C-alpha positions in Angstrom: 19.6 -6.6 3.8 20.4 -7.9 0.1 17.8 -5.8 -1.7 19.0 -2.5 0.1 22.3 -3.1 -0.7 20.9 -3.9 -4.6 19.3 -0.9 -4.0 22.3 1.2 -2.6 24.6 0.5 -5.2 22.4 1.1 -8.2 22.3 4.9 -6.3 25.7 5.4 -5.3 27.7 4.7 -7.4 25.1 4.4 -10.9 23.9 7.8 -9.3 20.5 6.1 -10.3 16.9 8.1 -9.2 16.3 6.1 -5.6 12.9 6.7 -6.2 12.5 4.8 -9.2 14.9 2.2 -8.4 12.9 1.5 -5.2 10.1 0.9 -6.9 11.5 -1.0 -9.7 12.9 -3.4 -6.9 9.8 -3.5 -5.2 8.4 -5.0 -8.5 10.9 -7.1 -8.7 10.5 -8.8 -5.4 6.7 -9.0 -4.7 7.0 -10.9 -9.1 9.4 -13.0 -7.7 7.5 -13.9 -4.8 4.9 -15.1 -6.9 7.1 -17.1 -9.0 8.7 -18.6 -5.8 5.1 -19.5 -4.4 3.0 -20.1 -7.7 0.3 -17.7 -6.9 -0.9 -19.4 -3.6 -1.5 -17.7 0.3 1.1 -20.1 2.5 0.4 -21.1 6.1 2.8 -22.6 6.8 7.1 -21.3 7.6 9.0 -24.7 8.0 10.6 -25.4 12.1 10.3 -21.9 12.6 6.7 -21.5 11.9 5.4 -21.2 16.3 8.2 -18.6 16.3 6.5 -16.4 14.4 3.3 -17.3 15.0 4.0 -16.0 19.2 6.2 -13.3 18.2 3.8 -11.5 15.9 0.4 -12.7 16.6 1.1 -13.5 20.5 1.0 -11.3 23.4 3.1 -10.5 26.5 1.0 -9.0 29.5 -2.1 -8.8 27.6 -0.7 -6.1 25.6 -0.1 -7.4 21.3 3.9 -8.0 21.0 3.9 -6.4 17.5 3.3 -2.9 20.2 6.3 -4.3 22.0 8.1 -4.3 18.5 7.0 -0.6 17.5 7.8 1.0 20.9 11.2 -0.4 20.9 11.9 0.3 17.3 10.7 3.7 17.8 13.2 4.2 20.5 16.3 2.6 19.5 16.0 4.3 15.8 15.3 7.5 17.0 19.3 7.2 19.7 20.5 5.8 16.3 19.7 9.0 14.6 20.2 11.3 17.5 22.8 10.1 19.5 25.5 8.3 17.1 27.9 9.6 14.5 26.2 7.5 12.1 22.8 8.9 12.4 24.7 12.9 12.1 26.0 11.5 9.1 23.0 10.2 7.8 21.1 13.9 8.1 24.4 15.6 6.8 24.0 13.6 3.4 20.5 14.1 3.2 20.5 17.6 3.9 23.1 18.4 1.9 24.8 16.0 -0.2 27.5 18.2 -1.7 28.6 19.8 1.5 28.6 16.4 2.9 31.3 14.9 0.8 33.5 18.6 0.9 34.2 18.1 4.8 35.0 14.1 3.9 32.6 11.9 4.2 32.2 8.8 2.9 28.7 10.0 1.6 28.5 6.5 -1.1 29.2 4.3 2.0 26.3 6.2 3.9 24.0 6.1 1.5 24.5 1.9 1.0 24.4 1.7 4.6 21.0 3.3 4.8 19.7 1.1 2.0 20.2 -2.3 4.0 19.4 -0.7 7.2 16.0 -0.3 5.6 16.2 -3.3 4.0 16.3 -5.2 7.5 13.8 -2.8 8.8 11.8 -3.9 6.0 12.0 -7.9 6.7 11.7 -8.1 10.2 8.7 -5.7 9.8 7.5 -8.7 7.5 8.0 -11.3 10.4 5.8 -10.1 12.5 3.2 -8.8 9.6 3.3 -12.7 9.2 2.5 -14.1 12.9 0.2 -11.0 13.3 -2.0 -12.8 10.4 -1.3 -16.3 10.4 -0.8 -16.1 6.7 1.5 -14.9 3.5 -1.1 -13.6 0.4 -0.2 -11.9 -2.4 -1.6 -9.3 -1.6 0.5 -8.7 1.6 1.9 -5.5 1.8 0.4 -3.8 -1.2 -0.4 -0.2 -0.8 1.6 0.6 2.1 4.7 2.1 0.8 2.6 5.0 0.3 0.8 4.5 4.1 4.8 4.3 5.0 5.8 7.9 3.2 1.8 9.4 4.0 3.2 9.0 8.2 6.6 10.1 7.8 5.5 13.5 5.9 2.9 13.7 8.5 5.5 13.0 11.4 7.5 16.0 10.1 9.3 14.1 8.2 11.1 16.9 5.4 10.9 14.9 1.5 13.7 17.0 0.3 15.6 15.5 3.5 17.9 16.4 6.2 15.6 16.2 9.1 13.5 14.1 10.5 12.3 11.3 13.5 11.7 8.1 14.4 9.4 9.4 17.3 7.5 11.8 14.6 7.4 8.8 11.6 5.6 6.7 15.0 2.8 9.0 15.5 2.2 10.0 11.7 2.1 6.0 10.8 -0.4 5.5 13.9 -2.4 8.6 12.8 -2.8 7.8 9.2 -4.0 3.7 10.4 -6.0 5.7 13.3 -7.9 8.4 10.5 -8.3 5.0 7.9 -10.0 2.5 10.9 -12.4 5.3 11.5 -12.9 5.9 8.0 -14.0 2.2 7.6 -16.1 2.1 10.6 -18.3 5.6 9.4 -18.8 3.7 6.6 -17.0 5.5 4.4 -16.5 2.9 0.5 -12.8 2.0 1.5 -11.9 2.1 -2.1 -11.7 6.0 -1.0 -8.9 4.7 1.2 -6.2 5.4 -1.5 -7.8 8.9 -2.1 -7.0 10.0 1.8 -3.6 8.8 1.8 -2.8 10.4 -1.7 -4.5 13.7 -0.7 -2.4 13.8 3.0 1.1 13.0 1.1 0.1 16.1 -1.4 -1.0 18.6 1.4 2.6 17.5 3.1 4.1 18.4 0.5 2.6 21.5 -0.3 2.6 23.0 3.2 7.0 21.6 3.4 6.9 24.2 0.0 5.1 26.7 1.3 7.7 27.0 5.1 10.6 26.6 2.4 10.0 29.5 0.5 8.8 31.5 3.8 12.2 30.6 4.8 14.6 31.8 1.3 
């Protein structure tokens, strides 16, 4: 949430491009983790180790805890987007920032809250991921940012902003992983994975552009 706050301040008050700000923060955060860990893998997590391993790597009623977490997150996020004032404000700002500002919405604060919420969710996801894998390596999470974008776009989210659902993002992400795993099981060179994900993003952008052009 702290890094999200910094990103939000840069975007909302300095009006810097969101993509470049988050990309720069990603580079800084990864660099700092390498410095703190001396580039070594981490296998111990202090007093919270047992709780983290149980949370991310444990099972309940025969089903992995991460599955319950995914379902709960999708439901809660969808409720926030669809049934709260904050969710409606977020979609309003994403759809037409100028119109949202003219109606009196606190656009800057809404933007900051979104980045903080995104940072919080990223942190929670990291806890589950570390518990699932049992260790933290230098390469952990690399490439996930593109898979997340691909998953949300495939799930129906508009890259121009203003529309998207938590359910759609969840389903899109699951489809990405299922297809990726299928390719690996089929013996396809894993280095093609990036091409596959990037191709999906480009295809989604083209289809959305065509759809917008037809509506105009």
